[in-house]
PDB file of N, CA, C and O in Angstrom, chain B, residues numbered from 101:
ATOM      1  N   MET B 101      78.301 112.323 114.388  1.00  0.00           N
ATOM      2  CA  MET B 101      78.096 113.247 113.573  1.00  0.00           C
ATOM      3  C   MET B 101      79.298 113.749 113.591  1.00  0.00           C
ATOM      4  O   MET B 101      79.847 113.823 112.492  1.00  0.00           O
ATOM      5  N   ARG B 102      80.051 114.227 114.778  1.00  0.00           N
ATOM      6  CA  ARG B 102      81.804 114.667 114.755  1.00  0.00           C
ATOM      7  C   ARG B 102      82.405 113.960 113.530  1.00  0.00           C
ATOM      8  O   ARG B 102      83.169 114.558 112.772  1.00  0.00           O
ATOM      9  N   ARG B 103      81.990 112.469 113.320  1.00  0.00           N
ATOM     10  CA  ARG B 103      83.121 111.603 112.124  1.00  0.00           C
ATOM     11  C   ARG B 103      83.175 112.449 110.360  1.00  0.00           C
ATOM     12  O   ARG B 103      84.082 112.499 109.529  1.00  0.00           O
ATOM     13  N   LEU B 104      81.913 112.949 110.358  1.00  0.00           N
ATOM     14  CA  LEU B 104      81.584 114.129 108.745  1.00  0.00           C
ATOM     15  C   LEU B 104      83.075 114.314 109.378  1.00  0.00           C
ATOM     16  O   LEU B 104      83.892 113.621 108.771  1.00  0.00           O
ATOM     17  N   LEU B 105      83.693 115.152 110.553  1.00  0.00           N
ATOM     18  CA  LEU B 105      84.964 115.763 110.096  1.00  0.00           C
ATOM     19  C   LEU B 105      86.186 115.199 109.856  1.00  0.00           C
ATOM     20  O   LEU B 105      87.141 115.972 109.787  1.00  0.00           O
ATOM     21  N   LEU B 106      86.322 114.351 109.752  1.00  0.00           N
ATOM     22  CA  LEU B 106      87.113 113.447 108.970  1.00  0.00           C
ATOM     23  C   LEU B 106      87.282 113.572 107.643  1.00  0.00           C
ATOM     24  O   LEU B 106      88.358 113.414 107.065  1.00  0.00           O
ATOM     25  N   LEU B 107      86.039 113.911 107.031  1.00  0.00           N
ATOM     26  CA  LEU B 107      85.921 114.008 105.342  1.00  0.00           C
ATOM     27  C   LEU B 107      86.741 115.600 105.190  1.00  0.00           C
ATOM     28  O   LEU B 107      87.146 116.100 104.141  1.00  0.00           O
ATOM     29  N   LEU B 108      86.802 115.999 106.145  1.00  0.00           N
ATOM     30  CA  LEU B 108      87.114 117.002 105.794  1.00  0.00           C
ATOM     31  C   LEU B 108      88.521 118.107 105.007  1.00  0.00           C
ATOM     32  O   LEU B 108      88.570 119.049 104.217  1.00  0.00           O
ATOM     33  N   PRO B 109      89.594 117.190 105.893  1.00  0.00           N
ATOM     34  CA  PRO B 109      90.754 117.629 105.434  1.00  0.00           C
ATOM     35  C   PRO B 109      91.028 116.749 104.235  1.00  0.00           C
ATOM     36  O   PRO B 109      91.952 117.075 103.490  1.00  0.00           O
ATOM     37  N   PHE B 110      90.010 115.203 103.865  1.00  0.00           N
ATOM     38  CA  PHE B 110      90.381 114.583 103.256  1.00  0.00           C
ATOM     39  C   PHE B 110      89.764 115.851 101.288  1.00  0.00           C
ATOM     40  O   PHE B 110      90.156 116.119 100.152  1.00  0.00           O
ATOM     41  N   ALA B 111      88.788 116.074 102.134  1.00  0.00           N
ATOM     42  CA  ALA B 111      87.698 116.562 100.552  1.00  0.00           C
ATOM     43  C   ALA B 111      88.642 117.993 100.385  1.00  0.00           C
ATOM     44  O   ALA B 111      88.670 118.392  99.221  1.00  0.00           O
ATOM     45  N   LEU B 112      89.486 118.898 101.453  1.00  0.00           N
ATOM     46  CA  LEU B 112      90.096 120.249 101.303  1.00  0.00           C
ATOM     47  C   LEU B 112      91.390 120.098 100.297  1.00  0.00           C
ATOM     48  O   LEU B 112      91.768 120.976  99.521  1.00  0.00           O
ATOM     49  N   THR B 113      92.107 118.549 100.507  1.00  0.00           N
ATOM     50  CA  THR B 113      93.369 118.480  99.600  1.00  0.00           C
ATOM     51  C   THR B 113      92.539 117.350  98.376  1.00  0.00           C
ATOM     52  O   THR B 113      93.320 116.709  97.673  1.00  0.00           O
ATOM     53  N   LEU B 114      91.726 117.227  98.250  1.00  0.00           N
ATOM     54  CA  LEU B 114      91.226 116.353  97.028  1.00  0.00           C
ATOM     55  C   LEU B 114      91.159 117.561  95.256  1.00  0.00           C
ATOM     56  O   LEU B 114      91.381 117.629  94.047  1.00  0.00           O
ATOM     57  N   TRP B 115      90.508 118.464  96.891  1.00  0.00           N
ATOM     58  CA  TRP B 115      89.866 119.499  95.151  1.00  0.00           C
ATOM     59  C   TRP B 115      90.852 119.911  95.267  1.00  0.00           C
ATOM     60  O   TRP B 115      91.116 120.248  96.421  1.00  0.00           O
ATOM     61  N   VAL B 116      91.899 120.121  94.259  1.00  0.00           N
ATOM     62  CA  VAL B 116      92.527 121.086  93.566  1.00  0.00           C
ATOM     63  C   VAL B 116      92.598 121.887  93.150  1.00  0.00           C
ATOM     64  O   VAL B 116      93.781 122.204  93.026  1.00  0.00           O
ATOM     65  N   PRO B 117      91.429 123.107  92.472  1.00  0.00           N
ATOM     66  CA  PRO B 117      91.240 123.665  92.128  1.00  0.00           C
ATOM     67  C   PRO B 117      91.054 124.909  93.246  1.00  0.00           C
ATOM     68  O   PRO B 117      91.579 125.993  92.993  1.00  0.00           O
ATOM     69  N   LEU B 118      90.682 124.817  93.854  1.00  0.00           N
ATOM     70  CA  LEU B 118      90.663 125.496  95.945  1.00  0.00           C
ATOM     71  C   LEU B 118      91.805 126.123  95.678  1.00  0.00           C
ATOM     72  O   LEU B 118      91.942 127.305  95.364  1.00  0.00           O
ATOM     73  N   TYR B 119      92.941 124.989  95.859  1.00  0.00           N
ATOM     74  CA  TYR B 119      94.277 126.221  96.211  1.00  0.00           C
ATOM     75  C   TYR B 119      95.613 125.557  94.648  1.00  0.00           C
ATOM     76  O   TYR B 119      96.735 125.071  94.786  1.00  0.00           O
ATOM     77  N   ASN B 120      95.142 125.726  93.868  1.00  0.00           N
ATOM     78  CA  ASN B 120      96.055 125.519  92.606  1.00  0.00           C
ATOM     79  C   ASN B 120      96.553 126.855  92.242  1.00  0.00           C
ATOM     80  O   ASN B 120      96.792 126.982  91.041  1.00  0.00           O
ATOM     81  N   LEU B 121      96.851 128.292  93.283  1.00  0.00           N
ATOM     82  CA  LEU B 121      97.569 129.272  93.235  1.00  0.00           C
ATOM     83  C   LEU B 121      98.845 129.490  93.427  1.00  0.00           C
ATOM     84  O   LEU B 121      99.507 128.886  94.271  1.00  0.00           O
ATOM     85  N   ASP B 122      99.335 130.459  92.581  1.00  0.00           N
ATOM     86  CA  ASP B 122     100.511 130.801  93.361  1.00  0.00           C
ATOM     87  C   ASP B 122     100.613 132.358  94.097  1.00  0.00           C
ATOM     88  O   ASP B 122     101.367 132.912  94.898  1.00  0.00           O
ATOM     89  N   ALA B 123      99.629 132.637  93.478  1.00  0.00           N
ATOM     90  CA  ALA B 123      99.432 134.368  93.999  1.00  0.00           C
ATOM     91  C   ALA B 123      99.742 134.697  95.648  1.00  0.00           C
ATOM     92  O   ALA B 123     100.827 135.100  96.067  1.00  0.00           O
ATOM     93  N   PRO B 124      98.603 134.446  96.436  1.00  0.00           N
ATOM     94  CA  PRO B 124      99.320 134.918  97.515  1.00  0.00           C
ATOM     95  C   PRO B 124     100.481 133.827  98.185  1.00  0.00           C
ATOM     96  O   PRO B 124     100.320 132.666  98.560  1.00  0.00           O
ATOM     97  N   THR B 125     101.971 134.866  98.174  1.00  0.00           N
ATOM     98  CA  THR B 125     102.855 133.843  99.354  1.00  0.00           C
ATOM     99  C   THR B 125     102.655 134.114 100.816  1.00  0.00           C
ATOM    100  O   THR B 125     102.192 135.142 101.311  1.00  0.00           O
ATOM    101  N   LEU B 126     103.140 132.870 101.522  1.00  0.00           N
ATOM    102  CA  LEU B 126     104.163 133.271 102.648  1.00  0.00           C
ATOM    103  C   LEU B 126     105.387 133.045 102.529  1.00  0.00           C
ATOM    104  O   LEU B 126     105.724 131.900 102.228  1.00  0.00           O
ATOM    105  N   TRP B 127     106.521 134.199 102.758  1.00  0.00           N
ATOM    106  CA  TRP B 127     107.601 133.719 103.471  1.00  0.00           C
ATOM    107  C   TRP B 127     108.278 133.169 101.445  1.00  0.00           C
ATOM    108  O   TRP B 127     109.242 132.416 101.308  1.00  0.00           O
ATOM    109  N   GLY B 128     107.842 133.500 100.759  1.00  0.00           N
ATOM    110  CA  GLY B 128     107.939 133.111  99.600  1.00  0.00           C
ATOM    111  C   GLY B 128     107.582 131.931  99.489  1.00  0.00           C
ATOM    112  O   GLY B 128     108.229 131.338  98.626  1.00  0.00           O
ATOM    113  N   PHE B 129     106.638 131.180 100.118  1.00  0.00           N
ATOM    114  CA  PHE B 129     106.119 130.040  99.566  1.00  0.00           C
ATOM    115  C   PHE B 129     104.509 130.462  99.064  1.00  0.00           C
ATOM    116  O   PHE B 129     103.551 131.126  99.460  1.00  0.00           O
ATOM    117  N   PRO B 130     105.048 129.326  97.557  1.00  0.00           N
ATOM    118  CA  PRO B 130     103.546 129.899  96.829  1.00  0.00           C
ATOM    119  C   PRO B 130     102.551 129.553  97.541  1.00  0.00           C
ATOM    120  O   PRO B 130     102.870 129.496  98.729  1.00  0.00           O
ATOM    121  N   PHE B 131     100.790 129.128  97.217  1.00  0.00           N
ATOM    122  CA  PHE B 131      99.822 129.085  98.387  1.00  0.00           C
ATOM    123  C   PHE B 131      99.687 127.939  98.671  1.00  0.00           C
ATOM    124  O   PHE B 131      99.347 127.350  99.698  1.00  0.00           O
ATOM    125  N   PHE B 132     100.226 127.386  96.840  1.00  0.00           N
ATOM    126  CA  PHE B 132      99.395 126.074  97.383  1.00  0.00           C
ATOM    127  C   PHE B 132     100.525 125.188  98.308  1.00  0.00           C
ATOM    128  O   PHE B 132      99.927 124.163  98.635  1.00  0.00           O
ATOM    129  N   TYR B 133     102.044 125.152  98.919  1.00  0.00           N
ATOM    130  CA  TYR B 133     102.625 124.715  99.379  1.00  0.00           C
ATOM    131  C   TYR B 133     102.041 124.997 100.615  1.00  0.00           C
ATOM    132  O   TYR B 133     101.591 123.984 101.152  1.00  0.00           O
ATOM    133  N   TRP B 134     101.918 125.867 101.150  1.00  0.00           N
ATOM    134  CA  TRP B 134     101.093 126.293 103.038  1.00  0.00           C
ATOM    135  C   TRP B 134     100.147 126.104 102.891  1.00  0.00           C
ATOM    136  O   TRP B 134     100.025 125.332 103.842  1.00  0.00           O
ATOM    137  N   TYR B 135      98.896 126.139 102.327  1.00  0.00           N
ATOM    138  CA  TYR B 135      97.364 125.767 101.956  1.00  0.00           C
ATOM    139  C   TYR B 135      97.970 124.372 102.747  1.00  0.00           C
ATOM    140  O   TYR B 135      97.802 124.208 103.955  1.00  0.00           O
ATOM    141  N   LEU B 136      98.920 123.094 101.618  1.00  0.00           N
ATOM    142  CA  LEU B 136      98.792 122.438 101.819  1.00  0.00           C
ATOM    143  C   LEU B 136      99.353 121.823 103.458  1.00  0.00           C
ATOM    144  O   LEU B 136      99.045 120.652 103.676  1.00  0.00           O
ATOM    145  N   PHE B 137      99.992 122.416 104.366  1.00  0.00           N
ATOM    146  CA  PHE B 137     100.719 122.104 104.994  1.00  0.00           C
ATOM    147  C   PHE B 137      99.828 122.452 106.906  1.00  0.00           C
ATOM    148  O   PHE B 137      99.750 121.770 107.927  1.00  0.00           O
ATOM    149  N   ALA B 138      99.239 124.133 106.435  1.00  0.00           N
ATOM    150  CA  ALA B 138      97.663 124.241 106.595  1.00  0.00           C
ATOM    151  C   ALA B 138      96.935 123.018 107.393  1.00  0.00           C
ATOM    152  O   ALA B 138      96.909 122.724 108.588  1.00  0.00           O
ATOM    153  N   CYS B 139      96.252 122.324 106.022  1.00  0.00           N
ATOM    154  CA  CYS B 139      96.183 121.308 105.568  1.00  0.00           C
ATOM    155  C   CYS B 139      96.005 119.869 107.320  1.00  0.00           C
ATOM    156  O   CYS B 139      95.166 119.217 107.942  1.00  0.00           O
ATOM    157  N   LEU B 140      97.760 120.231 107.265  1.00  0.00           N
ATOM    158  CA  LEU B 140      97.936 119.048 107.561  1.00  0.00           C
ATOM    159  C   LEU B 140      98.362 119.462 109.091  1.00  0.00           C
ATOM    160  O   LEU B 140      98.242 118.587 109.948  1.00  0.00           O
ATOM    161  N   PHE B 141      98.845 120.731 109.469  1.00  0.00           N
ATOM    162  CA  PHE B 141      98.815 121.361 111.023  1.00  0.00           C
ATOM    163  C   PHE B 141      97.726 120.568 111.175  1.00  0.00           C
ATOM    164  O   PHE B 141      97.901 119.366 111.375  1.00  0.00           O
ATOM    165  N   ALA B 142      96.157 121.223 111.092  1.00  0.00           N
ATOM    166  CA  ALA B 142      94.828 121.390 111.256  1.00  0.00           C
ATOM    167  C   ALA B 142      94.216 119.794 111.456  1.00  0.00           C
ATOM    168  O   ALA B 142      93.206 119.515 112.104  1.00  0.00           O
ATOM    169  N   LEU B 143      95.061 118.870 110.758  1.00  0.00           N
ATOM    170  CA  LEU B 143      94.616 117.776 110.848  1.00  0.00           C
ATOM    171  C   LEU B 143      94.493 116.456 112.764  1.00  0.00           C
ATOM    172  O   LEU B 143      93.786 115.557 113.219  1.00  0.00           O
ATOM    173  N   PRO B 144      95.664 117.237 113.128  1.00  0.00           N
ATOM    174  CA  PRO B 144      95.840 116.494 114.416  1.00  0.00           C
ATOM    175  C   PRO B 144      94.329 117.109 115.404  1.00  0.00           C
ATOM    176  O   PRO B 144      93.646 116.361 116.105  1.00  0.00           O
ATOM    177  N   ALA B 145      94.095 118.496 115.236  1.00  0.00           N
ATOM    178  CA  ALA B 145      93.388 118.906 115.706  1.00  0.00           C
ATOM    179  C   ALA B 145      91.350 118.153 115.252  1.00  0.00           C
ATOM    180  O   ALA B 145      90.400 117.931 116.003  1.00  0.00           O
ATOM    181  N   ILE B 146      91.450 118.061 114.313  1.00  0.00           N
ATOM    182  CA  ILE B 146      90.629 117.065 113.490  1.00  0.00           C
ATOM    183  C   ILE B 146      89.620 116.224 114.056  1.00  0.00           C
ATOM    184  O   ILE B 146      88.417 116.183 114.310  1.00  0.00           O
ATOM    185  N   LEU B 147      91.426 115.120 114.184  1.00  0.00           N
ATOM    186  CA  LEU B 147      91.234 114.020 114.455  1.00  0.00           C
ATOM    187  C   LEU B 147      90.965 114.311 115.624  1.00  0.00           C
ATOM    188  O   LEU B 147      89.799 113.941 115.763  1.00  0.00           O
ATOM    189  N   TRP B 148      91.516 114.998 117.111  1.00  0.00           N
ATOM    190  CA  TRP B 148      91.294 114.932 118.228  1.00  0.00           C
ATOM    191  C   TRP B 148      89.690 115.381 118.706  1.00  0.00           C
ATOM    192  O   TRP B 148      89.378 115.229 119.887  1.00  0.00           O
ATOM    193  N   LEU B 149      88.874 115.840 117.895  1.00  0.00           N
ATOM    194  CA  LEU B 149      87.425 116.644 117.769  1.00  0.00           C
ATOM    195  C   LEU B 149      86.722 115.469 117.482  1.00  0.00           C
ATOM    196  O   LEU B 149      85.516 115.538 117.723  1.00  0.00           O
ATOM    197  N   ALA B 150      87.249 114.128 116.915  1.00  0.00           N
ATOM    198  CA  ALA B 150      86.250 113.073 115.671  1.00  0.00           C
ATOM    199  C   ALA B 150      86.379 111.827 117.020  1.00  0.00           C
ATOM    200  O   ALA B 150      85.416 111.136 117.352  1.00  0.00           O
ATOM    201  N   ASP B 151      87.847 111.728 117.716  1.00  0.00           N
ATOM    202  CA  ASP B 151      87.910 111.320 118.620  1.00  0.00           C
ATOM    203  C   ASP B 151      86.977 111.343 119.512  1.00  0.00           C
ATOM    204  O   ASP B 151      86.244 110.390 119.779  1.00  0.00           O
ATOM    205  N   ARG B 152      86.941 112.823 120.209  1.00  0.00           N
ATOM    206  CA  ARG B 152      86.228 113.181 121.528  1.00  0.00           C
ATOM    207  C   ARG B 152      84.954 113.051 121.033  1.00  0.00           C
ATOM    208  O   ARG B 152      84.343 112.613 122.008  1.00  0.00           O
ATOM    209  N   GLY B 153      83.963 113.183 119.895  1.00  0.00           N
ATOM    210  CA  GLY B 153      83.108 112.920 120.041  1.00  0.00           C
ATOM    211  C   GLY B 153      82.155 111.261 119.732  1.00  0.00           C
ATOM    212  O   GLY B 153      80.985 110.928 119.920  1.00  0.00           O
ATOM    213  N   ALA B 154      83.291 110.601 119.222  1.00  0.00           N
ATOM    214  CA  ALA B 154      82.790 109.119 119.353  1.00  0.00           C
ATOM    215  C   ALA B 154      82.720 108.678 120.399  1.00  0.00           C
ATOM    216  O   ALA B 154      81.690 108.038 120.608  1.00  0.00           O
ATOM    217  N   ARG B 155      83.802 108.789 121.637  1.00  0.00           N
ATOM    218  CA  ARG B 155      83.690 108.684 122.943  1.00  0.00           C
ATOM    219  C   ARG B 155      82.383 108.585 123.401  1.00  0.00           C
ATOM    220  O   ARG B 155      81.958 107.464 123.680  1.00  0.00           O
ATOM    221  N   ARG B 156      81.442 109.875 123.567  1.00  0.00           N
ATOM    222  CA  ARG B 156      80.655 110.049 123.845  1.00  0.00           C
ATOM    223  C   ARG B 156      79.356 109.092 123.911  1.00  0.00           C
ATOM    224  O   ARG B 156      78.291 109.526 124.350  1.00  0.00           O
TER     225      ARG B 156
END
């Protein structure tokens, strides 16, 4: 069941209308860039949770 977590970052980065915005900026970067970086930094935690679930 936790292997379905692996689809989460894949689906969130493929659904472009979700993050194709300029409005909320963070330190001058548009939402588009810092959303993708947030997904990139969340990926190791998601991989760890999926691996931990697969070992059981």
